[in-house]
C-alpha positions in Angstrom: 0.0 0.2 -0.1 2.7 2.6 0.8 5.2 1.4 -2.0 5.3 3.8 -4.9 4.0 2.3 -8.3 6.4 3.3 -11.1 4.9 3.4 -14.5 6.4 0.7 -16.9 7.8 1.9 -20.2 6.3 0.4 -23.1 8.3 -1.6 -25.6 8.7 0.2 -28.9 6.5 -0.7 -31.8 7.1 -0.5 -35.5 10.5 -0.6 -37.5 13.6 0.5 -35.7 16.0 2.1 -38.2 19.7 1.4 -37.4 22.0 4.3 -37.0 23.6 6.1 -40.0 27.3 5.1 -40.6 29.7 8.2 -40.5 32.7 7.9 -42.6 36.0 9.8 -42.2 36.8 12.6 -44.2 40.5 13.4 -45.3 41.6 17.0 -45.0 43.7 18.4 -48.0 45.9 21.2 -47.4 45.2 24.3 -49.3 47.0 27.7 -49.9 47.2 29.8 -46.8 44.8 32.7 -46.6 46.5 36.1 -47.3 46.8 38.2 -44.2 44.2 40.8 -43.7 44.7 44.2 -45.0 45.2 46.9 -42.4 42.3 49.1 -42.0 42.1 52.7 -41.0 41.4 53.1 -37.2 37.8 54.1 -36.5 37.6 57.8 -35.3 37.3 57.6 -31.3 34.7 59.3 -29.2 35.7 62.3 -27.6 37.0 61.7 -24.1 34.9 63.4 -21.5 36.9 65.6 -19.2 35.5 66.8 -15.8 36.2 70.1 -15.0 36.8 71.0 -10.9 33.3 72.5 -11.0 31.5 69.3 -12.6 33.3 67.1 -10.1 32.5 69.0 -7.4 28.7 68.9 -8.6 28.9 65.0 -9.1 30.1 64.9 -5.5 27.5 67.0 -4.1 24.7 65.1 -6.2 25.9 61.9 -4.9 26.0 63.0 -1.2 22.5 64.3 -1.7 21.3 61.0 -3.0 23.0 59.2 -0.1 21.5 61.3 2.5 17.9 61.2 1.1 18.0 57.6 0.7 19.4 57.1 4.2 16.5 59.4 5.6 13.9 57.4 4.0 15.2 54.2 5.1 15.6 55.5 8.8 12.2 56.9 8.6 10.7 53.5 7.6 12.5 51.7 10.5 11.1 54.4 12.9 7.7 53.8 11.4 8.0 49.9 11.8 9.4 50.2 15.5 6.6 52.7 16.6 4.1 50.3 15.0 5.4 47.4 16.9 5.4 49.3 20.1 2.0 50.5 19.9 0.7 47.1 19.1 2.6 45.6 22.1 0.7 48.1 24.4 -2.5 47.3 22.9 -1.9 43.9 23.6 -0.9 44.5 27.1 -3.9 46.5 27.7 -6.3 44.0 26.0 -4.6 41.0 28.2 -5.2 43.0 31.5 -8.8 43.9 30.5 -9.5 40.2 29.7 -7.9 39.1 32.9 -9.9 41.7 35.0 -13.1 40.1 33.4 -12.1 36.8 34.6 -11.4 37.7 38.3 -14.7 39.3 38.8 
């Protein structure tokens, strides 16, 4: 009753074709290909050069992003902590009310 029953694989029906025979081929050496002709280098993109003002703006922007993301995460953590504390206080009040009902 507790032993699994595995399905049996049915025997193949019909004609079975034998595998095809692969014959080895011989490699004949040919003439080597000529080396590729040198091509002109493609024009490179202009290099971005940071001025001191642009670097300062990037650093300031990055700092602002980090501060904003940090403030959002801290406020979310504070909201979760306040919710947990209020739920714990509610649970204590309800428990004391239920216990007071049983004593009367």
